N, C-alpha and C positions, 0 to 999 in steps of 0.2 A: 916885779919878780915873775919869771915864767913858771908855768905848771909842768911838772915832770910827767913823763909817760905813765909811770906806775901809778901816780896819783889820779891821773885822768881815767885809767882803767878801773880803779876802785870806785871813782865817781859814777861810772857807767853801771855799776852793780847795785847802786842804791835806787830808791824810788825817785821818780821825776821831781816830786815836790821837794824831797830832801836835797836832790842834786841842785835844783834851782837855788835853794837856800844856801847851800855851800858855795856855789859859784858867786852868789851875791856877797857872801862873806869874804871870799877870796878877793873880789873886786874892791871891797871896802878896805880890806887889809892892804891891797896894792896901793890904794890911794893914800893910805896913812902910814905906810911902812917906814917912810923917812922920819915920821914924827914919833911913833911909839913902838914899833915892832922890832924886837931884837931877834937874833938867830935862835936863841934859846926859846923865846916865846913862840916863834914860828914853828919850831919843832914840837913844842907842846901842843900848838894848834893842830899840827899834823897828826899827833897822837890822838887828840880828841876826835878828829875826823875819822881816823882809822877805827877807833873804838865805836864811833857811831855807825860806821859802815858794817863792822862786825856784828854790832847789836842788831842792825837792820837785817843782816844775813841770818842771824839766829831767829829773828822774828819771822823772816820769810820761811825758814826751815820749819819753824813751829807752825806757821800758817799752813805749809804743805802737809805737815802731819795732821793738823786739825782738819784740813780738807779731806785727807784720806780717811781719817776717823769718821768725818761726817758722811762720806760715801758709804763706809762700812755700816754706820748706824742707819743710813737710809735703806741699805740692802737688808739689814737685820729687821728694820721696821716693816719692809715689804714682806719678809718671811713671817714676821710676827702677825701682820694683818692676814696673810694667807692662812697661817695656822689658826688665827682667830675665826676666820670664815669656816675652816674645816671643823673647828670645835663647835661653831654655831650650828653647822649642818648636823654634826654628831649629836648636839644637844636636841635639835628638832627630832631627829630619829629616835633618840632616847625618850623624849617626851611622848612621841607617837607610840613607841613600844610600851611605855609606861601606861599610856591611856588604854592600849589594847590589853595589857596585863590587868589593869584595874577592872576593865570590862569582864575579862575572863574570871577574875576573882569574884566579881559580883555574880556572874553566871554559876560559878562553882558553889558560891554560897547558897544560891537558890536551889541548885541541884542537891546540895547537902541537906537543905531543909526538906526537899521532897524525899530524899533518901531516908532521913530520920522519920518522916511521916510514914513512909512505906515500912520502915523497920518496926515502928510502933504497931502498924497494922499487922505485919507478919508475926510480931510477938504475940499479939492478941489471937491471931489465927493458930499459932503454935499452942497457946494455952487451951484454945477451944479443941484443937486436935488431941491434945493430951487428955482432956476430959472425955472426948469421944473414944479415945483409945482405952481409957479405963472402962467406959461402958461396954466397949467391944470385947475387952478381955473378960468382963463379967459375963457377957452374953456367950462368949466362947466356952467359958466354964460350964454355963448352963447347957449349951449344946453338947459339950463333951459328956455331961451326965446323961443327957437325953440319948446321945449316941450309944453310950454303954447300955442303956435300957433297950434301945432299938436293936443293938447287936444281940442282946439276950433273946429278944423276941424273934429276931431273924433266925437265930440258931434253933430256937424252938420250932419255928415254921419250917426250917430246912429239914429238921428231923421228921416233922409231920409230912413234908413234901416227899421226902425219901420213902417214907412208908407208903404214901399215896402212889408214888411211881412204881414201887414194888407191887402194889395191888393192881395198878393199871397194867403193868407189864405182865403180871400173871393173868389178868383178864384178857390182854391182847393175845398172849400165847394160847389161852384157852379158846378164844375166838378163831385164831389161826388154825389150831388143831381141828376145831370143828369144821372149818372150811375145807381143810385137807381131807378129813374123813368123809365129808359129804362128796367131795370130788372123786375120791377113790370109788365110791359107789355109783355115781351118776355119769362120770366122764365117758366110760366105754359106750354106753347107749347114745349119749349126746353126740359124741364124735362120729359114730356110725350113721346116725340119723341125719345130722345136719351137715357134716363135712366129708362123709364117705370114707372115714378112716376106721379101719378094723383093728382093734387092739388084740394082738395075738396072745400075749402073756398078761398076767395080772399086773396092774399098776402098783408099784411099790415105792417106798422111800429107799434110796440107795446112796452109797458113798463111793464116788468114782474119782480117781486121781486126787484124793484128799479134798474133794468137794462134796458137800451134802446136796443131793438132788432130791427135791420134794416129790417129783413125779418121774418115774423111770419105767419104761416098758417097750417091748418090741411090738411093732404094728405094721400094717400094710396100707399104703395110699396109692391109688391108681394101680393097684395090683403089684406095687413095688415095695420091697422091705424098707422100713425106716425105723429109727430108734427115737421114741418119744422122750424128750427131755423137757421137764416143766418146773416152774417156780410158782409158789402161791404168795400173794401179797393181799392184805386187806383192802388197800386203796392204791390204785395205780395212778398216782397224781404227780409223779416226778420221773423225768426221763432217766435219772441216774439208776433207777431200778431196772431199766432195760440193759444198762451197761453190766450190771451184776450177772444177768442171765447170759449175756454174750461171752463174758469171761468163763463161765462154767461150760458153755458150749465148746469153746476152744479146747478146754482140757479134756472133755469127753471125746471130742473128735480125734484128738491126738491118741487116745487109748483105743477106741473102737475102729476108727477109720471108715465108719459107715455113714450113710446119709442121715442127718438129724432132723427131727421135727420139733422146733421150739414152741412151747406153750406157756402162757401165763394165765393162772386162774385167780380171779379177784372178785370182790363184792362190787367194786365200782371202778371205772376207768375214766379219767378226764379225756374229753374228745381229742385234744391236741396230742396227748401222750399216746392215745389209742391209734391215731393216725401215724405217728412215728413208728409204733410197733408194727403196724401193717406194712409200712415201707421197708422195714428191716426184715420182713418175712416171718414175723412172730405172730402166732395165732393166740389171740386174747379171748378168753371165755369168761363172761361175767356170770355170777351165780344165778341171777334171775333168768338166764337163758335156758337152763335145764329144767326149770319148774314147769 
């Protein structure tokens, strides 16, 4: 019996082993067809072969699916391994960070111990300061009481000092008046004998342009008329006293319009102030000079 083209094509689609087995089977059938094979049996055999071929095809399709699944599993395995490596690296980093955090926690624990020790020390200091504050407050109260007593004593001293100043002021005025009175008597002769100044009128105390002038008189110097304008001070020890006389001279000059002869009478003049007075054209006469 010859093999049909359709059957041959189906045989090409099976595995070589199965195809060899089927061909051997066909050959055996061909040898024995006259003895045992009927058409019906041959058709059944064809059906069996077809079923085997279809089963083989399903097996191959399943194998293809299994191969594809195997490839997918291999790719998934690679991805899983890569992910595992990433997780391993992350785990290393986490462990390193954990070690660092552990070290930090230990350092913080030590710092906390030091802070607590310092806090204990500060607490003790605060308690000591509180005690010191109590003592200070008590001392302040004592000082306040002492201050009250001191203020009373100072007030008493102030009253005594005021009285003393009044007495000294009265004494100073008395001494000043004594100096002026002595000058009224002795200045004319002294000015004439020592400085060649002739007092024409009597030396008096005058009020000129609302200024009190201790010594005021008309005189002649180098045969020229002058107006004597003088001030008396117990001690000429401050240049500001020269300024006072200059201010009075300006007011007197504005009223009289005449040549002025400024004089200061004193018991004592400091050399530096005396020099400044001479530079300013002020005649300074000390009381010891007319004795």
